[in-house]
RODO-2510 file (C-alpha; in nm, 4 decimals, decimal comma):
residues 152
     n   res          X          Y          Z
     1     x     0,7877     4,6015    -1,9312
     2     x     0,9325     4,8155    -2,2118
     3     x     1,2998     4,8361    -2,2754
     4     x     1,4677     5,1518    -2,1560
     5     x     1,7062     5,3160    -2,3920
     6     x     1,9625     5,5616    -2,2693
     7     x     2,0152     5,8889    -2,4474
     8     x     2,3405     5,8961    -2,6416
     9     x     2,6056     6,1163    -2,4984
    10     x     2,8091     6,3589    -2,7002
    11     x     3,1050     6,1190    -2,7133
    12     x     2,9085     5,8250    -2,8547
    13     x     2,8236     5,7809    -3,2142
    14     x     2,4792     5,7242    -3,3443
    15     x     2,5167     5,3462    -3,3738
    16     x     2,6423     5,2859    -3,0242
    17     x     2,3431     5,3186    -2,7987
    18     x     2,3435     5,1509    -2,4625
    19     x     2,0451     4,9322    -2,3888
    20     x     1,9319     4,8269    -2,0476
    21     x     1,6584     4,5746    -2,0035
    22     x     1,4916     4,4374    -1,6949
    23     x     1,4665     4,0634    -1,6477
    24     x     1,1286     3,9005    -1,6320
    25     x     1,0832     3,7726    -1,2761
    26     x     0,7625     3,5777    -1,3280
    27     x     0,7164     3,2014    -1,3335
    28     x     0,5726     3,0690    -1,6550
    29     x     0,2705     2,8778    -1,5210
    30     x     0,1672     2,6815    -1,8305
    31     x     0,4747     2,4507    -1,8453
    32     x     0,4516     2,4051    -1,4687
    33     x     0,0904     2,2882    -1,4986
    34     x     0,1835     2,0568    -1,7874
    35     x     0,4620     1,8944    -1,5846
    36     x     0,2361     1,8538    -1,2799
    37     x    -0,0363     1,6871    -1,4894
    38     x     0,2133     1,4442    -1,6408
    39     x     0,3451     1,3561    -1,2943
    40     x    -0,0094     1,3075    -1,1674
    41     x    -0,0874     1,0658    -1,4501
    42     x     0,2364     0,8736    -1,3885
    43     x     0,1583     0,8331    -1,0183
    44     x    -0,2019     0,7329    -1,0879
    45     x    -0,0842     0,4569    -1,3206
    46     x     0,2030     0,3401    -1,0973
    47     x     0,0203     0,3388    -0,7605
    48     x    -0,1913     0,0245    -0,8167
    49     x     0,1173    -0,1638    -0,9339
    50     x     0,3009    -0,0913    -0,6088
    51     x     0,0352    -0,2408    -0,3828
    52     x     0,1169    -0,6018    -0,3140
    53     x    -0,0076    -0,8346    -0,0482
    54     x     0,1377    -1,1448     0,1084
    55     x     0,1875    -1,4271    -0,1412
    56     x     0,0013    -1,7351    -0,0165
    57     x    -0,0696    -2,0547    -0,2092
    58     x    -0,4014    -2,1597    -0,0595
    59     x    -0,4875    -2,5286    -0,0256
    60     x    -0,7432    -2,6527    -0,2777
    61     x    -1,0871    -2,7960    -0,2128
    62     x    -1,3712    -2,9310    -0,4291
    63     x    -1,6298    -2,6854    -0,2977
    64     x    -1,5790    -2,3415    -0,1499
    65     x    -1,8070    -2,0622    -0,0325
    66     x    -1,7896    -1,7027    -0,1466
    67     x    -1,6150    -1,4754     0,1081
    68     x    -1,6819    -1,1073     0,1680
    69     x    -1,4178    -0,8489     0,2468
    70     x    -1,5539    -0,7360     0,5840
    71     x    -1,4230    -1,0396     0,7757
    72     x    -1,0970    -1,0465     0,9670
    73     x    -0,8320    -1,2600     0,7989
    74     x    -0,5219    -1,4127     0,9561
    75     x    -0,2643    -1,5124     0,6949
    76     x     0,0073    -1,7666     0,7711
    77     x     0,2793    -1,7473     0,5030
    78     x     0,5577    -1,9995     0,4436
    79     x     0,8001    -1,7584     0,6104
    80     x     0,6234    -1,8340     0,9426
    81     x     0,8815    -2,1073     1,0072
    82     x     1,1697    -1,8600     1,0206
    83     x     1,0227    -1,5460     1,1778
    84     x     0,7008    -1,6658     1,3513
    85     x     0,4998    -1,3750     1,2080
    86     x     0,1451    -1,3905     1,0761
    87     x    -0,0581    -1,1178     0,9087
    88     x    -0,3684    -0,9880     1,0833
    89     x    -0,5351    -0,8176     0,7911
    90     x    -0,2411    -0,6326     0,6345
    91     x    -0,0410    -0,5922     0,9577
    92     x     0,2487    -0,8250     1,0388
    93     x     0,2113    -0,9556     1,3962
    94     x     0,4414    -1,1812     1,5925
    95     x     0,2773    -1,4977     1,7269
    96     x     0,3459    -1,3833     2,0849
    97     x     0,1265    -1,0751     2,0365
    98     x    -0,1434    -1,2320     1,8189
    99     x    -0,3808    -1,3034     2,1091
   100     x    -0,3728    -0,9415     2,2271
   101     x    -0,4048    -0,7979     1,8765
   102     x    -0,7097    -1,0167     1,8029
   103     x    -0,8677    -0,9030     2,1312
   104     x    -0,8188    -0,5431     2,0213
   105     x    -0,9506    -0,6114     1,6709
   106     x    -1,2651    -0,7802     1,8039
   107     x    -1,3663    -0,5033     2,0428
   108     x    -1,7251    -0,4054     1,9719
   109     x    -1,7987    -0,6973     1,7397
   110     x    -2,0734    -0,9406     1,8359
   111     x    -1,9491    -1,2287     1,6180
   112     x    -1,5970    -1,3304     1,7125
   113     x    -1,4928    -1,5128     1,3955
   114     x    -1,1629    -1,5117     1,2103
   115     x    -1,0773    -1,6687     0,8768
   116     x    -0,7395    -1,8347     0,8512
   117     x    -0,5499    -1,8252     0,5224
   118     x    -0,2585    -2,0634     0,5477
   119     x    -0,0121    -2,1433     0,2752
   120     x    -0,0369    -2,5002     0,1458
   121     x     0,3227    -2,5677     0,2545
   122     x     0,2608    -2,4699     0,6190
   123     x     0,2653    -2,7685     0,8562
   124     x    -0,0277    -2,8661     1,0735
   125     x     0,1718    -2,8036     1,3919
   126     x     0,2358    -2,4447     1,2839
   127     x    -0,1348    -2,3932     1,2151
   128     x    -0,2193    -2,5355     1,5575
   129     x     0,0085    -2,2762     1,7200
   130     x    -0,1866    -2,0035     1,5420
   131     x    -0,5198    -2,1673     1,6364
   132     x    -0,4292    -2,1773     2,0051
   133     x    -0,3136    -1,8170     2,0000
   134     x    -0,6420    -1,7120     1,8384
   135     x    -0,8410    -1,9033     2,0997
   136     x    -0,6437    -1,7251     2,3737
   137     x    -0,7486    -1,3980     2,2098
   138     x    -1,1167    -1,4796     2,2577
   139     x    -1,1965    -1,5970     1,9061
   140     x    -1,4971    -1,8299     1,9120
   141     x    -1,4898    -1,9533     1,5533
   142     x    -1,1981    -2,0003     1,3149
   143     x    -1,2706    -2,0683     0,9491
   144     x    -1,0167    -2,1987     0,7020
   145     x    -0,9978    -2,0370     0,3612
   146     x    -0,9374    -2,2685     0,0645
   147     x    -0,9174    -2,2234    -0,3095
   148     x    -1,1533    -2,4120    -0,5397
   149     x    -0,9778    -2,6619    -0,7640
   150     x    -0,9115    -2,5415    -1,1131
   151     x    -0,9417    -2,1702    -1,0248
   152     x    -0,6423    -1,9429    -0,9747
***
């Protein structure tokens, strides 16, 4: 928008003109887009670093079989001793509700199998508590996940 200049009055000299200008009320879009793209790149780089699972040191074995990701995993961390919570997939579940949660997770599945990932420091008695709770939930087969020796 052009600047508006007022006509000089009779009292004013030639050098003293009054200027009035309107302010620009538009948002400059180009810096906004640049900032949004930088933020998008930052979040794309940072998002995979924020995803962490439960830390479990699996027991080691001489031979192991390759596992696929479509099975249901129950993870027993070392912290099971204090809080009596296991992880059904990625969800923390108390041992009292594990039987019901496995029933719900197995609805509509013809093979009722669960793979147990227990930390190497978990005691056998604690694993037996989890086994019995899984059996109460209708699980027919429980596999134990181990790590092959020499592989991280």
